[in-house]
KEVEX-634813 format. One record per residue (C-alpha): x, y, z; residue in one letter. Coordinates in steps of 0.05 Angstrom, whole numbers, plus 32768, in hexadecimal, padded with zeros to 4 digits. Layout:
XYZA...
//
This chain:
835F7D028378M83AA7D06838ET83BE7CD48359T83967CF78324R83B57D3B8333A83FB7D178335A83EC7CFC82F1T83D67D3E82D5V84187D6482EFF84447D2B82D6S84257D278292S84157D708284S844F7DA18279I841D7DDD8281G84057DC382C5A844F7DBA82DCR84617E0082BEL84257E2182E2A84377DFB8321L847F7E15831EL846D7E5C830DM84397E5A8347G846B7E418378L849B7E778362I84687EAB8368T84537E8E83ABA849A7E9283C5V849F7EDC83ACA845E7EF083CEF84747ECE840FV84B77EEE840EL849B7F3383FEL84647F2B8431A84977F178467A84C37F518455L848A7F828459I84717F63849BY84B77F6584B7R84C37FAD84A3Q847F7FC784B7V84807F9F84FAA84C77FBD8509H84B0800384F4S846E7FFE851BY84967FE5855BE84C680218554Q848B804D854CR8468802F858BV84A9803685B3Q84B4807E8598A846F808C85A8G8475806F85EEL84B4809585FCQ849680D585E1S845980CC860DS848480BB8649T84AF80FB863BA846E81248636L8457810C867AM849C81198696R849A815F8679D8456816A8697S8477815B86DFV84B1818886CAE848481BD86B3L845A81BA86F6Y849C81BA871DD84B981F586F5R8479821C86FES8477820B8748L84C0821B8750S84BB825D872AD847B82738755S84A0825B8793T84DE82868781E84B382C38775R849282B587B6M84D482B487D7A84E682F787B9G84A1831487D7T84B682F78818F84FA83158818R84D883578808A84AD83538846L84E8834B8873L850B838A888DP854083AC8866D858883B0887DG85C78387888AE85BF834188A7A85E4833188E8S85E583038920L85E683198969D860182DF8994A8604830C89CFA85B5831089CFA859F82C889CBP855482BD89C3V8531827F89D8T8508825F89A3V84E5822089B4G851581F789DAE8554821689BCR8578825689C9Q859182738987V85B682B88976P858C82F28963T858582FF891BL857D83488904R856E836788C0L858883AC88C9G857383BE890ET853683938916Q8539834E8936A851883188912I851382E38948N84CC82D2895BL84B1830A892EQ847482EB8908E845A832888E5S8481831F88A4A847482D3889FV842B82DB88AED84228314887DR844382E98849F841982AD8859A83DA82DA8857A83EF82F88813A840682BB87EDT83E7827C8812G842D8261881CG845A8259885BV8499827E886CA84D08272889ET8510829788B4V8548826A88CDF8582828688F6V85C6826488F6R85DF82438935E862182208925G861181EF88F0D85C781EF88F9D8591821A88DFF855982278913V851282418905R85098280892BV84CE829E8902S849D827388DET8456826D88C4S8460822188BDL843881F888EER844481B38906N8414817A890AA83F78199894BE83E981DD892BG842181FD894FA84588227892DR849681FD8923A84C682288945L850882138960G850D81DC892FT854C81D18907A855681C488BDL8566817E88B1D85AB81728898H8595813F8869A856A81728847N8586817C8801P858281C9880CA85B281C58848Y85F381B98821A85E181EE87EFS85D182228826L86158219884AL8635822E880AK860B826A8806G85DF825087CCG8593824D87C3R856C821087BCY8525820287A1T850481BE87A5G84CD819587C2P84CA8181880CA8499815F8838R849181878878L8465816C88B2F843C81428882G84308179884DV8451817B880AD847381C087FBY849981DF87C5M84D1820087EBT8501823687DCH853E8244880AY8560828A8803T85A382928830P85A782D38859I85EC82ED885CT861183208886N863F8358886BA86778324886BA865082F6883CG864782C28873E8606829B8875V85E482B288B6V859D829C88A6G856982828875I852C829F8857A84FA82658847F84BA82638821V849082288812G8455822087E5Q842181EA87F5N841B81C087B5Y83F8818287D4S83BC818D87A7D83E381978769G840D815B8779L83CF81308785A83B281498743A83F581398720L83F580F2873DK83AC80EC8728A83BC810186E1R83F580C986E1L83C5809786FBR838D80A486CDT83B580B6868DA83AE807F8658Q83E980708629L83CD805685E6G8396802485ECK83AF7FFE862CQ83EA80228645G83F3804A8683H8428807486AAF844C806886EBL84758098871BA84AD8074873FV84D780908774D8521808E8765T853C80AD87A5R8572807C87C6P8558805587FFG852480278814E84F0804787E6R851B804487A9F84ED80278772G84AC80338798S846E80498773L845B8096877CI84218094874DA840280568731A83BC803C8721S83C980018753S83FA7FEE8786A840F80358795E8445803987CBG845F7FF387BDE84A17FE18799L849C7FDA8750L84CF7FA18753A84997F748776T84707F778735Q84AB7F688703V84C57F2386F1D85077F148710A85257F0E86C9A85147F5886B9D852D7F7686FDL85707F8B86DEP854E7FB086A6A851E7FD286DAL855D7FE88701E857C800586C1A853A802B86B0L8534804986F8L857F805986FAA857D807F86B9G85AB804D8695Q8576803B8661A8536805D8648E851080228629Q85077FD9863AA84D67F9E8637T84BE7F8A867DL848E7F538695H84607F6F86CCL842B7F4E86F7R83EF7F768708T83D87F44873DA84057F1C876CA83EF7ED98753D83DD7EF1870BG84077EE486CAP843C7F1286B4A842E7F408678Q84607F5E864DA84687FA98647Y84907FDA861EF84AA80088652V84C7804D864AS84E980718682A84F380BF868BQ851680D786CAA850A811986EAY854481258717G852C81618740P84F58136875EW851A80F3875BK84E380D98731W84E180A886F9A84A280AC86CBV8497806986ABL846A8061866DG8452801A8664L842A7FF98629E841C7FB08623P84427F8985EBV84017F6685DBS83E67FA385BFV841F7FA4858DL84167F5A8582Q83CE7F628574S83D97F978541V84117F6D8520L83E27F32851CH83AC7F5784FBR83E47F7284CAL83FD7F2D84BFM83B77F1884B1L83AA7F4E8480H83EC7F44845DI83E17EF98457A83987F06843DL83B27F38840BV83EA7F0A83F6A83BD7ECF83F1G838C7EEF83C4F83C27F0B8398G83E27EC58392L83A47EA58382L83967ED8834BA83DD7ECE832DV83D57E82832FI83907E81830FV83AA7EB082D8A83E67E8482D0L83B97E4582C8L838E7E698294V83C67E85826CV83F07E43826DV83B47E1B8259R839F7E488222R83E87E568206M84077E188211L83E17DD6822AS83A97DD881F6V83D77DE681BAP84087DB281CEL83D17D7D81DAA83BA7D8C8194Q84017D84817AA84097D4381A3G83C77D288182Q83E27D39813CV84267D158150A84017CD98165R83D57CD58126D84167CD680FCV84327CA28129A83F47C768121A83F97C7F80D5G83BA7CAE80D0R83D37CE380A2L838D7CFC808ED83877D2D80C7R83827D7680B3T83B87DA180D9I83A47DE980DFV83DA7E1D80F0V83BC7E5B8111Q83F47E77813AR843E7E8F8129Q845B7E7D816DD84837E3D817FE84437E158183V842E7E2E813EG84717E1C8122Q846B7DD88140L84287DCB8120M84467DE780DCG84807DB580E3A84507D7A80F1L84277D8D80B2A84647D90808CQ847A7D4D80A4M84337D328096Q84387D4B804EG84797D2C8042K84647CE9805EL84267CE88031R844F7CF97FF5E84817CC38004I84487C8F8011I84257CA37FD2D84677C9A7FAAA84727C557FCCQ842B7C417FBDN84337C557F77D84737C2C7F6DM84547BF17F8BS84197BF57F59Q84467BFC7F1FR84707BC37F32H84327B9A7F3EA84207BAC7EF4D84657B927EDEG848B7BD57ED9A84C27BBB7F08I84EF7BF17EEBS84C97C2B7F0CH84EC7C4F7F46R84D97C877F73I84F47CCD7F5DD85227CDC7F9BA852E7D257F86G84EA7D357F98R84FB7D2F7FE2F852E7D52800EE85597D3D8046G854C7CF88066E850A7CF48040F85337CF18001G85667CC18021T852C7C948037M85107C937FEFV85547C867FD2S855B7C4B8002G85197C337FEDT852C7C337FA2N856E7C117FB4A854B7BDA7FDAL851F7BCD7F9FV85567BD17F6ED857C7B9D7F99A85427B6A7F9AH852E7B747F50I85757B6E7F3BS857B7B2C7F64T853B7B107F47K854F7B237EFDL85927B017F0AR85727AC27F23M85417AC27EE6V857D7ACA7EB7A85A57A917ED7L85687A627ED7V855E7A777E8CR85A77A627E7DA85A47A257EA6Y85647A117E84A858C7A1D7E43D85C279EF7E5EG85F47A277E67D86117A197EABL864D7A477EA2S86377A827ECFE862B7A7B7F19A86047AA47F49M862B7AE17F69E86337ADD7FB4A85FC7B037FD5L86057B208020P85DD7B0D805DG85A07AE48055E85A17AEC800CK85DC7ABD8009A85A77A84800AR85917A9B7FC5I85DB7A927FADT85DE7A517FCEE85A17A377FB1A85AF7A4D7F6BV85F97A397F6DN85E479F57F89G85B479EB7F4FV85EB79FD7F1ER861C79CC7F42G85EB79937F41R85DA79A17EFAL862579A07EE7Q862E79607F0CA85F3793F7EEBI860A795C7EA7N864F793C7EB5G863078FA7EC2E860378FE7E85I863D79137E59K866778DA7E72R863078A67E67L861E78C87E21V866678C37E0BA866A787B7E23A862A78697DFEA8642788F7DC3A867F78647DC6D865478257DCAG866A78187E12D862B780F7E3AF865177F17E76S865D78377E90V862D784A7ECCR8622788B7EEEG863078987F37D85EA78947F54A85FF78977F9BD861D78DD7F92A85D678F67F84Y859278FA7FA6Q854B78FD7F95H853F79087F47D858979107F39F859778CE7F55R855C78B27F2FV857A78D47EF1M85BB78B17EF6V859C78707F09E856D78757EC9G85AC78837E9EL85CB78487EBBN858D78237EA9T858D78417E66L85CF78267E5BM85B977E27E70V857877E07E4DT8584780C7E10A857477D27DE2D853677C37E07H851E780B7E04N851778157DBBL84D477F17DB5A84BC78207DECA84D9785E7DCBL849A78707DA8S846D786B7DE5G84A278917E0DL84A178C97DDEL845578CB7DE0R845678CC7E2CA848879027E2AL845B792A7DFBA842679247E2FD8456793C7E67G845D78FC7E85D84A478EE7E98L849878AE7EBCR84A0787E7E82G84E1785B7E71R84F5782C7E3AI850477E77E51E852677AC7E34G856777987E14E857777BC7DD0F85B177C27DA2Q85CB77EC7D6AG859F78267D55V856978107D84F859A780F7DBCA85AE78557DAAT8566786C7DA1M8557784A7DE4R858F786C7E04D858078AF7DE7D853978AC7DF7A854078957E3EN857A78CA7E46A854D79027E2DT851378EF7E5DV854378EA7E97A856479297E86Q8523794D7E7EL850A792E7EC3T854C79447EE5A8542798A7ECAI84FB798F7EDAV850979757F20G854279A57F29D851579DE7F15I84E179C77F46Q851379C37F7EQ852F7A077F6AA84E87A247F6CA84DC7A087FB3V851E7A237FCBS85107A677FAFV84CA7A677FCCS84E37A528010T851C7A858010A84EC7ABC7FF9S84BA7AAE8032A84F17AAF8066E85097AF18049I84C27B0E804CA84B77AF78091A84F97B1580AAG84EC7B578087N84A47B5B80A8E84C07B4C80EDD84F67B8380E1L84C07BB280C4S84997BAC8102R84D07BB78131R84E87BF38109T84A07C11810DE849F7C0A8155Q84E37C2D815BQ84C87C65812EA848A7C6C815BA84B77C71819BS84E37CA6817BL84A47CCF8164E848C7CCE81ABE84CB7CE481C9S84D27D1C8195A84897D3381A7A849C7D3281F0S84D97D5E81E5L84B57D8E81BBE84817D9881F2E84B97DA08225L84DC7DD481F5T849A7DFD81F1A848F7DF9823CA84D67E0F824BV84D17E498219K848C7E5C8239Q84AE7E5A827CN84E17E8E8263A84AB7EBA8249D84897EBA828FH84CB7ECA82B2A84DA7F048284R84907F1D8295R849B7F1382DEA84DB7F3D82DAD84B37F7582B9R84817F7282F3L84BA7F748324A84D47FB68303A848E7FD58303E848A7FC4834EA84CE7FE6835CA84B680238335E847480268362V849D801D839FA84CB80598389A848B80878380Q8479807383C5G84BD808A83E2G84B180CA83BFA846E80D283DFA849180C38423V84C680F98414A848F812D8408Q846F8119844CV84B08124846EV84B4816B844FQ846E81798464T847D816484ADM84BC818D84AEA848D81C9849DG845F81B884D8I849C81B18504E84B181FA84F2G846F82148500A846F81F28544S84B082158554V849482598542R8458824C856CI8484823785A5A84AA8278859DD8467829E85A4I8454827A85E3T8499828C85FET848A82D285F5V844682CB8614I846582A68651D849782E18659G845983138659I843882EF868CA847882EB86B9F8480833586B2Q8439833C86C5T843F83108701N847C83358718I845583768713L841B8359873AA844883408770L846883838776N842383A18779A840F836E87B0A844E838487D8V844283CA87D1E83F783BD87E6A840F83968821A843C83CF8836R84058402882FA83DA83DC8860G838F83E18864E83908416882AE83AE83E787FBG838483A9880CR835583B387CBG839083BF87A2F83B0838187C1A8373835887AAV837783728762V83C183658761A83B6831D877CS8380830E8745E83AE832E870FV83E88301872AR83BD82C28727A83A982D586E2L83F282DD86CDA8404829B86EFQ83CC827886CAR83E382998685S842B82838691A8413823E86A6Q83E7823A8665A84248253863AA845182218658R842181EB864EE841582008603I8460820785FCK846781C1861AG843381A485EBL845081C685AEI849781AD85C1E8479816785C7A845581718584S849681878565S84B8814B8580T8481811D8569Q848281408523V84CF81348520A84C580EB8533E848E80E684FFG84BE810384CBS84F380D284DEQ84C2809884D8L84AC80B18493A84F780B18481H84FF806E8499Q84C280568472A84E080788433G852280508440Q84F58012844CT84D8801D8407L851E802683E6Q852E7FE38405R84F07FC683EAV85037FE283A5V85487FC183ABA852B7F7D83BES84FA7F818384V85357F918356G855B7F558372E851A7F2A8364L85197F44831DG85637F318312G85537EEB832BL85177EE482FEI85407EFE82C3E85767EC682D0E853B7E9382D3I85267EAC828FA856B7EA78273S85747E5E828BA85327E4C8273S85447E66822CQ85877E3D8230E85627DFD8243Q85317E098207A85687E0E81D8A858C7DCF81EEG85487DA881F0I85397DC181A8E857E7DA58192Q85707D6081B3V852A7D618191N85487D6E814DQ85797D318156G853D7D068168I85147D1E8130V854E7D0A80FFQ85547CC58121M85087CBF8117D850F7CCF80CBG85447C9D80C2V851D7C6680E6T84DE7C7880BCQ850D7C6E807DQ85237C2D8097N84DB7C1580A4A84C67C27805DA85067C04803EL84F67BC48068V84AE7BC88050E84C47BCB800AE84F57B8F8014A84BB7B688034S848E7B777FF5A84C47B637FC5A84CF7B1E7FEEA84857B117FEAR84857B207F9CA84C07AEF7F94L84997ABA7FBDN845D7AC47F8FA84877ABB7F50Q84A97A7B7F6ES84647A607F79A84537A6F7F2ED84937A4A7F1AL847D7A0D7F46Q843C7A0B7F25H84577A0A7EE0T848979D37EEAV845779B07F11G843379987ED1R846979677EC2F845F79237EE4Q84A179087EFBL84B278C17F08A84BE78AA7F52A850378A57F64P851D78607F5FA854278417F9AA858D78537F96A85BD781B7F8AV85FB78277FB5R863978217F8BR8681782A7F9FP869A786E7F95A86CA78797F5DA871078827F73A
//
């Protein structure tokens, strides 16, 4: 199967062209799919990281919102507590120390009323708000609790205890500043607010402290962090970033809460973790182990620090989720590209077969028929393209060949009928066809003229005119010259001998003899006969009559014998000389006929061998011309397909540009949504302000009700409900505002992603444009190749025409040689009727000096 496929691709231009275009299309599809996958993967990864960062920021904002709400309510509670304390200037009375717990501290007075160990204000505050309150008095650099509703683990009031110097509020209070922040007091989490109490000189002499128990709220916040799901498999962590041994410990996590996060992270990722917790980086990729012996899993991690609490909120999403999505995306792109490529290849195969392979196969069959000499095939031209032009050219060539062959056959027939002067009209044919016909005529003229010249010389020699010699002929025809001139030379030599002997006989000198050793065969017999004639002239007169009768019957074997003298000797000599001369002439003619027959046979054999080699060369040239014509058509078809691919690339660029316009419209729409979100956030801000004012009014009403005592208790309950309702409204408004801000952020990020998608489509348009330029260059190169191959093809066609002409000329020469051989045979048959005497033994005589 592999060998068969290789044979098809090596012998079929259409198959190779379809394979080449399929490979080019496959490479283009693969590059485009890889580009799309890379851009989409990068965009999706950025989107995942942006979404992770946004979700983590939202979770951090929820912590901040809770902290801010808690801080605001605690600060308002601090104002309430300060209103419950007596009015007047604050002062320290060191002269009247009071023992509080195990310490003696100065007396703190507000106006004229001492605050030390007075629990009414702190208890009223605790009853009204549910929080705790404490009054600190300054003793040196310490602040000691002298009045408090805060109780230790045993349930006793925490009096006499000092504010820890490590408390973050301590340094701010020494400078006269306020502080609000979380604190864990006696195992309970409080949101605390410290307000300095200053004397008339502005010196800090005490602290008014309020604390709001937010253990339940913090537990709910941690539970939310534990259970909140990020994406499909992501989750959140809250990490302690306070310096010390607990740095990096898990505050809120679905597992291993309270342990160090570093124990779950690979050693290679610890620098990245430290950068996240230190606020030096916001995103990283970490490998975490959910179990001590379990394998590490890669996570995208986004960190959002919350400074007031020294927390770092981490959002984690497994990288495997992104990889799974990208794998499905790659599979979809591969399937779409594969089906598209298959459709394009099938279309290419069908188009190439219908437009190139089948027509070229038909043209090849026509060319093979012409090369094989079958010119009876009907060539139908139904197309106007290059293949149609090829078929038309083959039809014209077939017609010209038929016309030439018919003209040659007609000339052969006329020559066979005796009209050897007939020639083909070369003016009927153009170009090399005319040259071939002219060559054929020239070849026939050469052979006919040679033949006629030989006939004229033989006729002259037969008449005894030996004055003219055969002209020197070139090449193998030199044999004809040698044969004819050899006959003339021998005849002249014999004639000389005869003249000498006749002259001697006429003078009566019969002692003269011919040089018989200088001749062979019949010429020698002739000379010897003359010699005998001279010797036996007198003896031949008696046999003269019989000799003449034999001569009349064509028998040249008889001779006159005996001794004769006088007239009889003359008659004997003349008769024997006549018979001898006639014998020599007939023998000479027989020899010349044999030589001519042999030479013409050799000429015919050489011409036939040359004709076969010329025909083989012509067939090879025709096959080369057909192959080049097929290659020319294939290259032109390749250029047409390249131009079509260029047009498809331009259309793809236009579609991508339309996609970019659609993405721009999406960006505009998202900008409108972002504006609407901003207006909604402004409305929620107004609602938050109204709720805050309502809360302040309710708080003031509660203070007034507390001052009214029992008469204002019912009004205090209503004020408390209104305050709670105002706080819930404010909380809801803040949450709505936070959600709207998060939504605005996501809309802005979505707008940015859509803008990036538009830029990606623009780059795709640019890439498609570059691809179109490459395909256009391929089309130009294919056209140049087609032009060069066409020129080579024309040269081979011209060589093929010349070879065909040579083959025809050689065939004509072979026919002429065969005709000459036949005429030589006729001449041999004619002279064969004479019976010649057998040559006598030559008598060696010394050569004349």
